[in-house]
A tleap script that builds the chain and sets N, CA, C and O, in Angstrom:
source leaprc.protein.ff14SB
mol = sequence {
  NMET ARG ILE GLY GLU LEU ALA GLU ARG ALA
  GLY THR THR THR ARG ALA LEU ARG TYR TYR
  GLU GLN LEU GLY LEU LEU PRO ALA ARG ARG
  ALA GLY ASN GLY TYR ARG ALA TYR ASP GLU
  GLY ASP LEU ARG LEU LEU ARG GLU ILE ARG
  MET LEU GLN ASP PHE GLY PHE GLY LEU GLU
  GLU THR ARG PRO PHE VAL GLU CYS LEU ARG
  ALA GLY HIE PRO GLU CGLY
}
set mol.1.N position { -10.366 1.900 -3.305 }
set mol.1.CA position { -10.362 1.843 -1.852 }
set mol.1.C position { -10.927 3.149 -1.320 }
set mol.1.O position { -10.910 4.171 -2.006 }
set mol.2.N position { -11.412 3.109 -0.128 }
set mol.2.CA position { -11.975 4.306 0.488 }
set mol.2.C position { -10.894 5.064 1.240 }
set mol.2.O position { -9.782 4.569 1.423 }
set mol.3.N position { -11.234 6.264 1.668 }
set mol.3.CA position { -10.263 7.179 2.254 }
set mol.3.C position { -9.581 6.608 3.497 }
set mol.3.O position { -8.381 6.810 3.687 }
set mol.4.N position { -10.322 5.904 4.340 }
set mol.4.CA position { -9.732 5.329 5.551 }
set mol.4.C position { -8.674 4.291 5.235 }
set mol.4.O position { -7.625 4.249 5.878 }
set mol.5.N position { -8.949 3.453 4.246 }
set mol.5.CA position { -7.975 2.430 3.849 }
set mol.5.C position { -6.734 3.071 3.240 }
set mol.5.O position { -5.612 2.658 3.531 }
set mol.6.N position { -6.934 4.080 2.395 }
set mol.6.CA position { -5.789 4.771 1.804 }
set mol.6.C position { -4.932 5.418 2.888 }
set mol.6.O position { -3.706 5.306 2.856 }
set mol.7.N position { -5.557 6.084 3.835 }
set mol.7.CA position { -4.818 6.727 4.922 }
set mol.7.C position { -4.018 5.698 5.709 }
set mol.7.O position { -2.851 5.926 6.029 }
set mol.8.N position { -4.637 4.578 6.017 }
set mol.8.CA position { -3.955 3.534 6.788 }
set mol.8.C position { -2.768 2.965 6.015 }
set mol.8.O position { -1.679 2.807 6.567 }
set mol.9.N position { -2.981 2.661 4.745 }
set mol.9.CA position { -1.906 2.077 3.933 }
set mol.9.C position { -0.759 3.049 3.701 }
set mol.9.O position { 0.391 2.635 3.548 }
set mol.10.N position { -1.071 4.353 3.674 }
set mol.10.CA position { -0.045 5.366 3.424 }
set mol.10.C position { 0.576 5.888 4.716 }
set mol.10.O position { 1.558 6.629 4.673 }
set mol.11.N position { 0.022 5.512 5.854 }
set mol.11.CA position { 0.569 5.969 7.127 }
set mol.11.C position { 0.282 7.431 7.414 }
set mol.11.O position { 1.117 8.142 7.973 }
set mol.12.N position { -0.901 7.870 7.028 }
set mol.12.CA position { -1.294 9.255 7.273 }
set mol.12.C position { -2.728 9.287 7.799 }
set mol.12.O position { -3.282 8.252 8.169 }
set mol.13.N position { -3.314 10.461 7.829 }
set mol.13.CA position { -4.677 10.599 8.347 }
set mol.13.C position { -5.647 10.950 7.226 }
set mol.13.O position { -5.244 11.443 6.173 }
set mol.14.N position { -6.914 10.695 7.462 }
set mol.14.CA position { -7.927 11.079 6.484 }
set mol.14.C position { -7.982 12.600 6.355 }
set mol.14.O position { -8.256 13.131 5.279 }
set mol.15.N position { -7.724 13.280 7.438 }
set mol.15.CA position { -7.716 14.746 7.401 }
set mol.15.C position { -6.640 15.255 6.443 }
set mol.15.O position { -6.886 16.175 5.663 }
set mol.16.N position { -5.447 14.657 6.501 }
set mol.16.CA position { -4.364 15.044 5.599 }
set mol.16.C position { -4.756 14.773 4.146 }
set mol.16.O position { -4.476 15.585 3.265 }
set mol.17.N position { -5.399 13.640 3.899 }
set mol.17.CA position { -5.810 13.314 2.533 }
set mol.17.C position { -6.829 14.306 2.003 }
set mol.17.O position { -6.767 14.708 0.841 }
set mol.18.N position { -7.763 14.700 2.851 }
set mol.18.CA position { -8.736 15.713 2.429 }
set mol.18.C position { -8.034 17.044 2.114 }
set mol.18.O position { -8.419 17.750 1.181 }
set mol.19.N position { -7.019 17.371 2.889 }
set mol.19.CA position { -6.256 18.594 2.659 }
set mol.19.C position { -5.503 18.510 1.322 }
set mol.19.O position { -5.514 19.466 0.547 }
set mol.20.N position { -4.854 17.378 1.052 }
set mol.20.CA position { -4.159 17.187 -0.223 }
set mol.20.C position { -5.143 17.309 -1.386 }
set mol.20.O position { -4.821 17.871 -2.433 }
set mol.21.N position { -6.335 16.777 -1.186 }
set mol.21.CA position { -7.378 16.867 -2.200 }
set mol.21.C position { -7.781 18.330 -2.416 }
set mol.21.O position { -7.944 18.778 -3.551 }
set mol.22.N position { -7.936 19.052 -1.333 }
set mol.22.CA position { -8.310 20.465 -1.397 }
set mol.22.C position { -7.252 21.282 -2.158 }
set mol.22.O position { -7.590 22.206 -2.897 }
set mol.23.N position { -5.975 20.935 -1.973 }
set mol.23.CA position { -4.886 21.618 -2.662 }
set mol.23.C position { -4.744 21.191 -4.121 }
set mol.23.O position { -4.001 21.806 -4.886 }
set mol.24.N position { -5.460 20.135 -4.499 }
set mol.24.CA position { -5.372 19.637 -5.867 }
set mol.24.C position { -4.227 18.674 -6.097 }
set mol.24.O position { -3.910 18.354 -7.243 }
set mol.25.N position { -3.601 18.207 -5.029 }
set mol.25.CA position { -2.490 17.261 -5.164 }
set mol.25.C position { -2.970 15.824 -5.309 }
set mol.25.O position { -2.296 14.999 -5.927 }
set mol.26.N position { -4.109 15.530 -4.752 }
set mol.26.CA position { -4.690 14.189 -4.797 }
set mol.26.C position { -6.023 14.302 -5.528 }
set mol.26.O position { -6.815 15.193 -5.221 }
set mol.27.N position { -6.287 13.417 -6.487 }
set mol.27.CA position { -7.530 13.536 -7.255 }
set mol.27.C position { -8.768 13.371 -6.373 }
set mol.27.O position { -8.766 12.619 -5.398 }
set mol.28.N position { -9.807 14.086 -6.742 }
set mol.28.CA position { -11.072 14.036 -6.006 }
set mol.28.C position { -12.083 13.261 -6.841 }
set mol.28.O position { -12.807 13.839 -7.651 }
set mol.29.N position { -12.126 11.955 -6.637 }
set mol.29.CA position { -13.091 11.117 -7.347 }
set mol.29.C position { -14.085 10.558 -6.344 }
set mol.29.O position { -13.743 10.288 -5.193 }
set mol.30.N position { -15.298 10.392 -6.789 }
set mol.30.CA position { -16.351 9.844 -5.924 }
set mol.30.C position { -16.949 8.608 -6.578 }
set mol.30.O position { -17.149 8.553 -7.791 }
set mol.31.N position { -17.226 7.625 -5.744 }
set mol.31.CA position { -17.914 6.423 -6.206 }
set mol.31.C position { -19.401 6.752 -6.340 }
set mol.31.O position { -19.840 7.828 -5.935 }
set mol.32.N position { -20.155 5.849 -6.895 }
set mol.32.CA position { -21.584 6.049 -7.073 }
set mol.32.C position { -22.330 6.320 -5.783 }
set mol.32.O position { -23.366 6.984 -5.787 }
set mol.33.N position { -21.799 5.802 -4.662 }
set mol.33.CA position { -22.442 6.008 -3.372 }
set mol.33.C position { -22.011 7.315 -2.695 }
set mol.33.O position { -22.446 7.605 -1.581 }
set mol.34.N position { -21.158 8.104 -3.365 }
set mol.34.CA position { -20.731 9.391 -2.832 }
set mol.34.C position { -19.436 9.355 -2.028 }
set mol.34.O position { -18.893 10.403 -1.678 }
set mol.35.N position { -18.939 8.157 -1.733 }
set mol.35.CA position { -17.688 8.046 -0.986 }
set mol.35.C position { -16.504 8.352 -1.894 }
set mol.35.O position { -16.551 8.100 -3.098 }
set mol.36.N position { -15.447 8.894 -1.308 }
set mol.36.CA position { -14.217 9.096 -2.063 }
set mol.36.C position { -13.679 7.733 -2.483 }
set mol.36.O position { -13.741 6.768 -1.722 }
set mol.37.N position { -13.152 7.666 -3.704 }
set mol.37.CA position { -12.636 6.401 -4.230 }
set mol.37.C position { -11.197 6.604 -4.704 }
set mol.37.O position { -10.906 7.544 -5.443 }
set mol.38.N position { -10.314 5.726 -4.278 }
set mol.38.CA position { -8.897 5.803 -4.631 }
set mol.38.C position { -8.431 4.460 -5.168 }
set mol.38.O position { -9.062 3.429 -4.931 }
set mol.39.N position { -7.313 4.483 -5.899 }
set mol.39.CA position { -6.751 3.238 -6.418 }
set mol.39.C position { -5.262 3.165 -6.073 }
set mol.39.O position { -4.737 4.027 -5.369 }
set mol.40.N position { -4.599 2.143 -6.569 }
set mol.40.CA position { -3.177 1.941 -6.271 }
set mol.40.C position { -2.315 3.090 -6.790 }
set mol.40.O position { -1.299 3.429 -6.183 }
set mol.41.N position { -2.712 3.681 -7.898 }
set mol.41.CA position { -1.981 4.831 -8.427 }
set mol.41.C position { -2.015 6.012 -7.466 }
set mol.41.O position { -1.034 6.742 -7.331 }
set mol.42.N position { -3.148 6.193 -6.802 }
set mol.42.CA position { -3.268 7.270 -5.814 }
set mol.42.C position { -2.374 6.989 -4.609 }
set mol.42.O position { -1.778 7.903 -4.040 }
set mol.43.N position { -2.289 5.721 -4.228 }
set mol.43.CA position { -1.418 5.343 -3.118 }
set mol.43.C position { 0.039 5.638 -3.477 }
set mol.43.O position { 0.785 6.174 -2.658 }
set mol.44.N position { 0.439 5.290 -4.690 }
set mol.44.CA position { 1.805 5.579 -5.141 }
set mol.44.C position { 2.076 7.080 -5.141 }
set mol.44.O position { 3.131 7.526 -4.690 }
set mol.45.N position { 1.126 7.850 -5.644 }
set mol.45.CA position { 1.258 9.301 -5.682 }
set mol.45.C position { 1.400 9.865 -4.273 }
set mol.45.O position { 2.238 10.734 -4.029 }
set mol.46.N position { 0.600 9.380 -3.367 }
set mol.46.CA position { 0.659 9.843 -1.988 }
set mol.46.C position { 1.997 9.496 -1.346 }
set mol.46.O position { 2.560 10.305 -0.609 }
set mol.47.N position { 2.501 8.315 -1.617 }
set mol.47.CA position { 3.811 7.927 -1.082 }
set mol.47.C position { 4.919 8.829 -1.625 }
set mol.47.O position { 5.862 9.164 -0.909 }
set mol.48.N position { 4.797 9.220 -2.896 }
set mol.48.CA position { 5.781 10.129 -3.485 }
set mol.48.C position { 5.716 11.500 -2.807 }
set mol.48.O position { 6.749 12.095 -2.500 }
set mol.49.N position { 4.512 11.992 -2.579 }
set mol.49.CA position { 4.344 13.289 -1.905 }
set mol.49.C position { 4.976 13.238 -0.523 }
set mol.49.O position { 5.699 14.154 -0.131 }
set mol.50.N position { 4.705 12.180 0.207 }
set mol.50.CA position { 5.228 12.058 1.564 }
set mol.50.C position { 6.751 11.910 1.559 }
set mol.50.O position { 7.424 12.425 2.451 }
set mol.51.N position { 7.292 11.218 0.572 }
set mol.51.CA position { 8.737 11.080 0.480 }
set mol.51.C position { 9.386 12.445 0.212 }
set mol.51.O position { 10.408 12.785 0.808 }
set mol.52.N position { 8.785 13.206 -0.677 }
set mol.52.CA position { 9.306 14.548 -0.964 }
set mol.52.C position { 9.258 15.428 0.283 }
set mol.52.O position { 10.171 16.217 0.526 }
set mol.53.N position { 8.201 15.290 1.063 }
set mol.53.CA position { 8.113 16.042 2.313 }
set mol.53.C position { 9.209 15.607 3.275 }
set mol.53.O position { 9.784 16.437 3.979 }
set mol.54.N position { 9.499 14.326 3.310 }
set mol.54.CA position { 10.583 13.828 4.164 }
set mol.54.C position { 11.932 14.425 3.758 }
set mol.54.O position { 12.820 14.600 4.593 }
set mol.55.N position { 12.073 14.736 2.463 }
set mol.55.CA position { 13.304 15.356 1.974 }
set mol.55.C position { 13.326 16.858 2.204 }
set mol.55.O position { 14.309 17.522 1.875 }
set mol.56.N position { 12.254 17.398 2.763 }
set mol.56.CA position { 12.217 18.813 3.098 }
set mol.56.C position { 11.400 19.696 2.177 }
set mol.56.O position { 11.364 20.913 2.363 }
set mol.57.N position { 10.744 19.111 1.186 }
set mol.57.CA position { 9.898 19.900 0.299 }
set mol.57.C position { 8.591 20.249 1.001 }
set mol.57.O position { 8.030 19.425 1.724 }
set mol.58.N position { 8.110 21.468 0.788 }
set mol.58.CA position { 6.788 21.859 1.253 }
set mol.58.C position { 5.746 21.299 0.298 }
set mol.58.O position { 6.081 20.886 -0.812 }
set mol.59.N position { 4.490 21.280 0.718 }
set mol.59.CA position { 3.445 20.721 -0.135 }
set mol.59.C position { 3.371 21.414 -1.490 }
set mol.59.O position { 3.264 20.745 -2.518 }
set mol.60.N position { 3.425 22.726 -1.508 }
set mol.60.CA position { 3.358 23.436 -2.789 }
set mol.60.C position { 4.575 23.123 -3.658 }
set mol.60.O position { 4.473 23.123 -4.885 }
set mol.61.N position { 5.708 22.861 -3.046 }
set mol.61.CA position { 6.915 22.528 -3.807 }
set mol.61.C position { 6.821 21.144 -4.438 }
set mol.61.O position { 7.562 20.848 -5.376 }
set mol.62.N position { 5.932 20.296 -3.947 }
set mol.62.CA position { 5.763 18.958 -4.520 }
set mol.62.C position { 4.924 18.994 -5.790 }
set mol.62.O position { 4.909 18.030 -6.556 }
set mol.63.N position { 4.232 20.095 -6.012 }
set mol.63.CA position { 3.288 20.179 -7.139 }
set mol.63.C position { 3.911 19.803 -8.491 }
set mol.63.O position { 3.302 19.011 -9.211 }
set mol.64.N position { 5.083 20.320 -8.880 }
set mol.64.CA position { 5.644 19.927 -10.184 }
set mol.64.C position { 5.894 18.417 -10.296 }
set mol.64.O position { 5.708 17.831 -11.362 }
set mol.65.N position { 6.311 17.802 -9.208 }
set mol.65.CA position { 6.544 16.355 -9.213 }
set mol.65.C position { 5.222 15.605 -9.358 }
set mol.65.O position { 5.123 14.635 -10.109 }
set mol.66.N position { 4.222 16.065 -8.638 }
set mol.66.CA position { 2.899 15.442 -8.695 }
set mol.66.C position { 2.336 15.550 -10.110 }
set mol.66.O position { 1.798 14.581 -10.646 }
set mol.67.N position { 2.460 16.720 -10.704 }
set mol.67.CA position { 1.948 16.913 -12.064 }
set mol.67.C position { 2.670 16.009 -13.061 }
set mol.67.O position { 2.058 15.483 -13.991 }
set mol.68.N position { 3.954 15.836 -12.860 }
set mol.68.CA position { 4.728 14.940 -13.731 }
set mol.68.C position { 4.248 13.499 -13.576 }
set mol.68.O position { 4.053 12.804 -14.573 }
set mol.69.N position { 4.061 13.052 -12.362 }
set mol.69.CA position { 3.589 11.699 -12.117 }
set mol.69.C position { 2.181 11.487 -12.685 }
set mol.69.O position { 1.886 10.439 -13.260 }
set mol.70.N position { 1.329 12.480 -12.520 }
set mol.70.CA position { -0.031 12.363 -13.036 }
set mol.70.C position { -0.063 12.341 -14.555 }
set mol.70.O position { -0.968 11.759 -15.153 }
set mol.71.N position { 0.931 12.979 -15.186 }
set mol.71.CA position { 1.020 12.998 -16.639 }
set mol.71.C position { 1.503 11.645 -17.189 }
set mol.71.O position { 1.508 11.425 -18.400 }
set mol.72.N position { 1.900 10.759 -16.293 }
set mol.72.CA position { 2.309 9.434 -16.714 }
set mol.72.C position { 3.784 9.211 -16.821 }
set mol.72.O position { 4.222 8.180 -17.331 }
set mol.73.N position { 4.569 10.166 -16.347 }
set mol.73.CA position { 6.015 9.996 -16.365 }
set mol.73.C position { 6.428 9.258 -15.101 }
set mol.73.O position { 6.161 9.738 -13.999 }
set mol.74.N position { 7.069 8.106 -15.230 }
set mol.74.CA position { 7.459 7.343 -14.046 }
set mol.74.C position { 8.517 8.075 -13.234 }
set mol.74.O position { 9.292 8.882 -13.747 }
set mol.75.N position { 8.515 7.757 -11.945 }
set mol.75.CA position { 9.542 8.329 -11.087 }
set mol.75.C position { 10.890 7.782 -11.489 }
set mol.75.O position { 10.989 6.668 -12.002 }
set mol.76.N position { 11.931 8.567 -11.256 }
set mol.76.CA position { 13.276 8.211 -11.694 }
set mol.76.C position { 14.005 7.287 -10.837 }
set mol.76.O position { 15.146 6.937 -11.136 }
savepdb mol mol.pdb
quit
Protein backbone atom coordinates (compact mmCIF):
# COMPACT_ATOMS: atom_id res chain seq x y z
CA UNK A 1 0.00 0.00 0.00
CA UNK A 2 1.11 3.56 -0.49
CA UNK A 3 1.79 6.09 2.24
CA UNK A 4 -1.63 7.78 2.04
CA UNK A 5 -3.47 4.50 2.50
CA UNK A 6 -1.24 3.48 5.40
CA UNK A 7 -1.78 6.85 7.10
CA UNK A 8 -5.55 6.59 6.66
CA UNK A 9 -5.74 3.01 7.94
CA UNK A 10 -3.53 3.83 10.94
CA UNK A 11 -5.31 7.07 11.78
CA UNK A 12 -2.27 9.28 11.36
CA UNK A 13 -0.75 11.62 8.79
CA UNK A 14 1.69 11.05 5.97
CA UNK A 15 3.93 13.62 7.62
CA UNK A 16 4.09 11.51 10.79
CA UNK A 17 4.92 8.42 8.75
CA UNK A 18 7.76 10.21 7.00
CA UNK A 19 9.05 11.29 10.41
CA UNK A 20 8.89 7.71 11.75
CA UNK A 21 10.78 6.63 8.64
CA UNK A 22 13.39 9.33 9.21
CA UNK A 23 13.88 8.08 12.79
CA UNK A 24 14.29 4.53 11.53
CA UNK A 25 11.15 3.25 13.25
CA UNK A 26 9.30 2.50 10.03
CA UNK A 27 11.07 0.78 7.13
CA UNK A 28 11.90 2.87 4.08
CA UNK A 29 11.04 0.74 1.06
CA UNK A 30 10.32 2.02 -2.42
CA UNK A 31 8.35 0.41 -5.20
CA UNK A 32 9.72 0.34 -8.73
CA UNK A 33 7.91 3.59 -9.49
CA UNK A 34 9.66 5.36 -6.58
CA UNK A 35 6.63 5.52 -4.29
CA UNK A 36 6.92 4.37 -0.70
CA UNK A 37 5.55 0.84 -0.33
CA UNK A 38 4.11 -0.64 2.87
CA UNK A 39 2.45 -3.91 3.81
CA UNK A 40 0.22 -5.26 6.59
CA UNK A 41 3.25 -5.87 8.80
CA UNK A 42 4.09 -2.16 8.60
CA UNK A 43 0.52 -1.32 9.58
CA UNK A 44 0.79 -3.61 12.61
CA UNK A 45 4.13 -2.06 13.57
CA UNK A 46 2.69 1.43 13.27
CA UNK A 47 -0.30 0.49 15.43
CA UNK A 48 2.10 -0.84 18.08
CA UNK A 49 4.11 2.40 18.02
CA UNK A 50 0.95 4.46 18.39
CA UNK A 51 -0.32 2.27 21.22
CA UNK A 52 2.96 2.69 23.09
CA UNK A 53 2.68 6.45 22.62
CA UNK A 54 -0.84 6.31 24.04
CA UNK A 55 0.67 4.64 27.12
CA UNK A 56 3.05 7.57 27.49
CA UNK A 57 6.18 6.32 25.75
CA UNK A 58 8.16 8.81 23.67
CA UNK A 59 9.12 7.84 20.13
CA UNK A 60 12.71 7.02 21.09
CA UNK A 61 11.43 4.91 23.99
CA UNK A 62 9.46 2.77 21.52
CA UNK A 63 12.64 1.77 19.69
CA UNK A 64 13.38 -1.43 21.72
CA UNK A 65 9.81 -2.63 21.15
CA UNK A 66 9.99 -1.83 17.45
CA UNK A 67 13.29 -3.67 17.11
CA UNK A 68 11.81 -6.69 18.87
CA UNK A 69 8.79 -6.73 16.57
CA UNK A 70 10.97 -6.33 13.49
CA UNK A 71 13.12 -9.25 14.66
CA UNK A 72 10.01 -11.41 14.45
CA UNK A 73 9.06 -11.68 18.08
CA UNK A 74 5.27 -11.42 18.39
CA UNK A 75 3.72 -8.93 20.73
CA UNK A 76 2.77 -10.34 24.11
